[in-house]
C-alpha positions in Angstrom: 181.7 -131.5 -29.3 183.6 -128.6 -27.8 182.6 -125.0 -28.8 185.5 -122.8 -29.7 185.1 -119.2 -30.8 187.9 -119.6 -33.4 185.7 -122.1 -35.3 182.7 -119.8 -35.5 181.5 -118.1 -38.7 179.7 -115.0 -37.7 179.2 -113.6 -41.2 180.6 -114.1 -44.7 181.8 -111.8 -47.4 181.8 -113.7 -50.7 182.5 -112.2 -54.3 178.9 -112.9 -55.4 176.1 -110.4 -56.2 173.0 -109.5 -54.3 174.2 -110.2 -50.8 171.5 -110.1 -48.1 171.9 -110.8 -44.5 169.1 -112.2 -42.4 169.2 -112.8 -38.7 171.2 -115.9 -39.0 171.8 -116.5 -42.7 173.8 -114.8 -45.5 172.2 -115.1 -48.9 173.8 -114.5 -52.3 172.6 -114.6 -55.9 174.2 -117.2 -58.2 173.0 -116.4 -61.7 172.7 -119.3 -64.1 174.3 -121.7 -61.7 172.5 -124.8 -63.1 170.8 -125.2 -66.4 170.6 -121.5 -66.9 168.3 -121.0 -64.0 169.0 -118.5 -61.3 170.0 -119.9 -58.0 170.8 -118.7 -54.4 173.6 -119.5 -52.1 172.4 -119.7 -48.5 175.0 -119.7 -45.8 173.9 -120.8 -42.3 176.1 -118.7 -40.0 176.7 -119.3 -36.3 174.8 -116.2 -35.4 171.9 -116.7 -33.0 168.9 -114.5 -32.5 166.4 -114.4 -29.6 163.5 -112.0 -28.9 164.2 -110.6 -32.4 167.7 -109.5 -31.5 170.8 -110.9 -33.1 173.2 -111.7 -30.2 176.8 -110.6 -30.4 178.1 -114.1 -29.4 178.0 -116.9 -32.0 177.3 -120.5 -31.3 180.3 -122.2 -33.1 179.1 -125.1 -35.3 175.4 -124.2 -35.1 175.2 -123.4 -38.8 176.8 -126.7 -39.7 174.5 -128.7 -37.4 171.4 -127.1 -38.9 172.5 -127.5 -42.5 173.3 -131.1 -41.9 169.8 -131.8 -40.4 168.0 -129.9 -43.1 169.9 -131.6 -45.9 169.2 -135.0 -44.4 165.5 -134.2 -44.3 165.5 -133.0 -47.9 167.1 -136.3 -48.9 164.5 -138.1 -46.8 161.5 -136.2 -48.3 162.7 -136.3 -51.9 162.0 -140.0 -52.7 158.5 -139.8 -51.3 157.5 -137.7 -54.3 155.4 -135.3 -52.3 156.9 -132.1 -53.8 160.0 -131.0 -55.6 162.6 -128.9 -53.6 165.1 -126.2 -54.1 168.2 -128.1 -53.0 170.9 -128.4 -55.7 174.1 -129.0 -53.8 175.9 -128.5 -50.5 179.4 -128.7 -52.1 181.4 -125.5 -52.3 183.0 -126.6 -55.6 179.6 -126.4 -57.3 179.2 -122.7 -56.7 180.3 -120.6 -59.7 182.5 -117.6 -58.9 184.2 -119.1 -55.8 187.6 -120.5 -55.4 189.3 -122.7 -52.8 190.0 -119.7 -50.5 186.3 -119.3 -49.9 185.6 -123.0 -49.1 186.5 -123.1 -45.4 184.0 -120.4 -44.4 181.1 -122.2 -46.2 181.9 -125.9 -46.0 179.2 -127.8 -44.3 177.0 -124.7 -43.8 176.0 -123.8 -47.4 173.0 -124.7 -49.5 173.0 -124.0 -53.2 169.3 -123.8 -54.1 167.1 -122.9 -57.0 165.8 -119.4 -56.8 162.0 -119.0 -56.2 159.3 -116.4 -55.7 158.5 -117.3 -52.1 154.8 -117.7 -51.1 154.4 -115.0 -48.4 152.7 -117.4 -45.9 154.4 -119.6 -43.3 152.9 -123.1 -43.5 152.8 -124.2 -39.9 151.6 -127.6 -38.7 150.9 -128.3 -35.0 150.5 -131.7 -33.4 150.6 -130.4 -29.8 149.3 -127.3 -28.1 152.3 -125.2 -27.1 154.0 -121.9 -27.8 151.9 -119.1 -29.4 149.1 -121.7 -30.1 148.8 -122.4 -26.3 148.5 -118.7 -25.6 145.8 -118.3 -28.2 144.0 -121.4 -27.0 143.9 -120.1 -23.4 142.4 -116.8 -24.7 140.0 -118.0 -27.4 139.7 -121.8 -27.2 141.0 -122.0 -30.7 144.2 -121.6 -32.8 144.1 -119.7 -36.1 140.3 -120.0 -36.2 140.3 -123.7 -35.6 138.1 -124.6 -32.6 139.8 -127.1 -30.2 138.4 -129.3 -27.5 137.9 -127.7 -24.1 140.2 -128.6 -21.2 143.5 -129.1 -23.0 146.6 -128.9 -20.9 149.8 -127.2 -22.0 151.7 -129.4 -24.5 148.8 -131.9 -24.8 148.7 -133.8 -28.1 145.9 -132.6 -30.3 143.2 -135.0 -31.6 144.8 -134.6 -35.0 147.4 -132.2 -36.5 146.2 -128.8 -37.5 147.4 -126.4 -40.2 147.9 -122.9 -38.8 149.4 -120.5 -41.3 151.2 -117.3 -40.4 152.2 -114.1 -42.2 155.9 -113.8 -42.9 157.1 -110.7 -41.0 160.1 -108.8 -42.4 160.8 -107.6 -38.9 159.5 -108.9 -35.5 157.3 -111.9 -35.0 155.2 -113.7 -37.6 151.5 -113.3 -37.0 149.1 -116.3 -36.9 146.2 -116.1 -39.4 143.3 -118.3 -40.3 143.2 -120.4 -43.5 140.7 -118.0 -45.2 143.1 -115.1 -44.7 146.0 -117.1 -46.0 143.8 -117.9 -49.1 143.3 -114.1 -49.7 147.1 -113.7 -49.7 148.2 -116.6 -51.8 145.1 -117.9 -53.5 142.8 -120.7 -52.4 144.1 -123.4 -54.8 147.7 -122.7 -53.8 147.0 -122.7 -50.1 144.9 -125.8 -50.3 147.8 -127.6 -52.0 150.4 -126.2 -49.5 148.2 -127.2 -46.6 147.9 -130.8 -47.9 151.7 -131.0 -48.6 152.6 -129.6 -45.2 150.3 -132.0 -43.4 151.7 -135.0 -45.3 155.4 -134.2 -44.7 154.7 -133.5 -41.0 152.7 -136.7 -40.5 155.4 -138.8 -42.0 158.2 -136.9 -40.2 156.5 -137.5 -36.9 156.5 -141.3 -37.6 160.2 -141.1 -38.5 161.2 -139.2 -35.4 159.1 -141.3 -32.9 161.3 -144.5 -32.8 164.3 -142.2 -32.4 163.1 -140.8 -29.2 161.9 -137.4 -30.5 158.5 -135.9 -30.5 157.9 -133.4 -33.4 155.5 -131.0 -31.7 155.2 -128.6 -34.6 157.0 -127.3 -37.6 156.9 -124.7 -40.3 157.6 -124.9 -44.1 158.2 -122.3 -46.8 157.3 -122.8 -50.4 158.0 -120.9 -53.6 157.5 -120.9 -57.4 160.7 -121.7 -59.2 162.1 -119.0 -61.4 162.9 -119.5 -65.0 166.0 -118.5 -67.0 164.7 -114.9 -67.2 164.0 -114.7 -63.5 160.3 -115.0 -63.8 158.2 -117.3 -61.6 156.9 -120.5 -63.2 154.0 -122.7 -61.9 156.4 -125.2 -60.4 156.1 -125.3 -56.6 159.2 -126.0 -54.6 159.9 -126.7 -50.9 162.5 -124.1 -50.0 164.5 -122.7 -47.1 165.4 -125.1 -44.3 163.1 -128.0 -43.3 162.5 -129.8 -40.0 165.5 -128.3 -38.2 165.4 -127.4 -34.5 165.2 -123.8 -35.7 162.1 -124.3 -37.7 160.5 -127.1 -35.6 159.9 -128.0 -32.0 161.4 -131.3 -31.0 160.9 -132.8 -27.5 162.7 -135.8 -25.9 160.0 -138.5 -25.6 161.4 -139.8 -22.4 160.8 -136.6 -20.5 157.4 -135.7 -22.0 154.7 -134.7 -19.5 151.7 -132.6 -20.4 150.7 -129.7 -18.2 154.1 -128.0 -18.4 156.6 -126.6 -20.8 158.9 -129.3 -22.3 162.7 -129.4 -22.7 163.4 -128.9 -26.4 166.3 -129.1 -28.8 166.1 -125.6 -30.1 167.4 -122.2 -28.8 164.9 -122.2 -25.9 167.9 -122.8 -23.6 169.4 -119.5 -24.8 166.0 -117.7 -24.4 165.6 -119.0 -20.9 169.0 -117.7 -19.9 168.2 -114.3 -21.5 164.9 -114.2 -19.7 166.7 -114.6 -16.4 168.9 -111.6 -17.4 165.7 -109.6 -18.2 164.1 -110.6 -14.9 167.1 -109.1 -13.1 166.6 -105.9 -15.2 170.0 -106.4 -16.8 168.6 -106.3 -20.4 165.4 -105.0 -21.9 165.2 -107.2 -25.1 166.5 -104.4 -27.3 169.8 -104.3 -29.3 172.6 -104.9 -28.5 172.0 -108.2 -26.8 174.2 -109.5 -24.0 177.2 -111.7 -24.6 176.6 -115.4 -23.9 178.7 -117.2 -21.3 180.7 -120.2 -22.4 178.4 -122.8 -20.7 175.3 -121.4 -22.4 177.1 -121.6 -25.8 178.3 -125.2 -25.1 174.9 -126.4 -23.8 173.0 -124.8 -26.7 175.2 -126.4 -29.3 175.0 -129.8 -27.5 171.2 -129.7 -28.0 171.5 -129.1 -31.7 174.1 -131.9 -32.0 171.9 -134.3 -30.0 168.9 -133.7 -32.2 171.0 -134.5 -35.3 172.5 -137.6 -33.7 169.1 -138.9 -32.7 167.6 -138.2 -36.1 170.4 -139.3 -38.4 173.2 -140.9 -36.4 
C-alpha cells in the first residue's frame, strides 16, 4: 500500500454535538442512536503521537488499518460470550445526523459504540517482560507489586501472564499500579471481574495469533458501565474503546523473536526510533511541535500496521 498525503484524514468536523479530540481520535455524542440509548461516534484519524506529542504529519490509512483490526477482534471475541461490548456499527449510514457528504472522511475509520461510564483503570495483561515492565523489573524485581523470578532477560516469556493495571492519565503517561490500588479506585468486585475477563481474552488471543506468526507480548483493555436512556450508568459492563490493535498491544514477529534484546514490533515503535535519533542529534527535545516525518518513515510505519492486519485476518 502506498501512503499518500491526499488520502490522509488528520481531523474531522462533523455536525454532531460534544466533539472531543484525543491524541489520535475524534469523538462525538450521538444521542439516542440505538434503542433510545446514548452512543458515541469514534473516528480513528491518521494522526500519530509519540512521546506524548501529536506529530504534524499524518500516517495516511493508519486509522482505517486500526479500525479494521479492532472490529475484527470484537467480532472474534463476541461469540465467546466472555463479555458484552460497545460496538454497534462501522457503517456511516447508521449514524443519525450525517449525510452522504460526510461519509468519505469516516468510512472505514468509524466506530459507532454504546456510551459508557469508563472504569478509570487500564487493564493491562503481560505475557512477556518488556517496556515499562522491564524497567520496573530491573529496578524492583517485580511489576505492579507482582514478584517475578530472578534472572529474567529482556523480552523473556513470563511463567504465566500477569495482570498489571495502570491509572488512566488525561495527560502524559499512564502510571502502573498494583491490584490493591486498582481496587481502591474501582472496587474489589469490579476489578476482580475485569482482571479475569482481561486474562481470558488475552490468553485466547495469544493462541489465535500464534499460528499466524505473531507473538502477543502484552495488551490493554478498557471497560465501562453502559449508560441508560437518561445517560445514567447501569450495572452492565462493556468492553469499550479499541481492542488488540497494534496501538493498544505489542505484537512481535515470531520468526525474529530472540530474548535478551528489544524486538521488532508492529506498532509505532518505528516512528519512536526515528524520533529518538532526531533527539540524540539535539534536533528535537520531545516538546510540541514535533518534527515532520519523512516519506520513508510514513510508508514503513503504515506497512507495519498493514502487515499486522494481514497476518491476523488476511
